[in-house]
C-alpha positions in Angstrom: 18.5 15.7 136.8 16.0 17.8 135.0 15.2 16.4 131.6 15.9 12.8 132.4 13.2 10.4 131.4 12.8 9.3 135.0 12.6 12.8 136.4 9.2 13.5 137.8 10.0 16.9 139.4 11.6 15.4 142.5 14.7 17.0 143.9 17.6 14.5 144.2 19.4 15.0 147.5 23.1 14.1 147.8 23.0 14.0 151.6 21.9 10.9 153.4 19.1 11.1 155.8 20.0 12.3 159.3 19.4 10.1 162.4 16.7 12.5 163.4 15.0 12.1 160.0 15.2 8.3 160.2 13.9 8.4 163.7 11.0 10.5 162.6 10.1 8.1 159.8 10.3 5.2 162.3 8.2 7.1 164.8 5.6 7.8 162.2 5.3 4.0 161.7 5.2 3.3 165.4 8.6 1.7 165.4 10.7 4.2 167.4 10.4 4.5 171.2 13.1 7.1 171.8 12.6 10.9 172.1 14.1 11.4 168.6 15.9 14.6 169.6 19.2 15.8 168.1 20.7 15.5 171.6 19.7 11.8 171.9 21.2 11.0 168.5 24.3 13.0 169.2 25.0 11.1 172.4 24.5 7.8 170.5 26.7 8.9 167.6 29.4 9.9 170.0 29.9 6.3 171.1 32.8 4.5 169.5 32.2 3.9 165.8 31.2 7.4 164.8 28.1 8.8 163.2 28.0 6.9 159.9 27.6 3.5 161.4 25.1 4.8 164.0 23.0 6.3 161.2 23.0 3.0 159.3 21.4 1.1 162.2 18.0 3.0 162.0 18.2 3.0 158.2 18.5 -0.8 158.1 15.8 -1.1 160.7 13.4 1.1 158.7 14.2 -0.8 155.5 13.6 -4.2 157.3 10.3 -3.0 158.7 9.1 -1.8 155.3 10.1 -5.1 153.7 8.4 -7.1 156.4 5.2 -5.1 156.0 5.3 -5.6 152.2 5.8 -9.4 152.6 2.8 -9.5 155.0 0.7 -7.6 152.5 1.8 -9.8 149.6 1.3 -13.0 151.7 -2.2 -11.9 152.7 -3.0 -11.5 149.0 -1.6 -14.9 148.2 1.3 -13.6 146.3 4.0 -14.2 148.9 7.1 -16.3 148.4 6.2 -19.8 147.3 2.7 -18.8 146.2 
């Protein structure tokens, strides 16, 4: 919201990231080996379980990759768990 103390001019989106957007983020990090096309994601989302659960898989994978990377950086600096 505009005027909130935490507002830094960023637009807040109510829509979750699409599977294509998540695939693009993973591909940018070298973590996605698919073609990342709308058709690829539509065929996966058409499987039993619907689009919501399908979209959560790459979201969780992206989050896990970022967390693992952060732990590696912190560990290399001697600030990891148990340090």
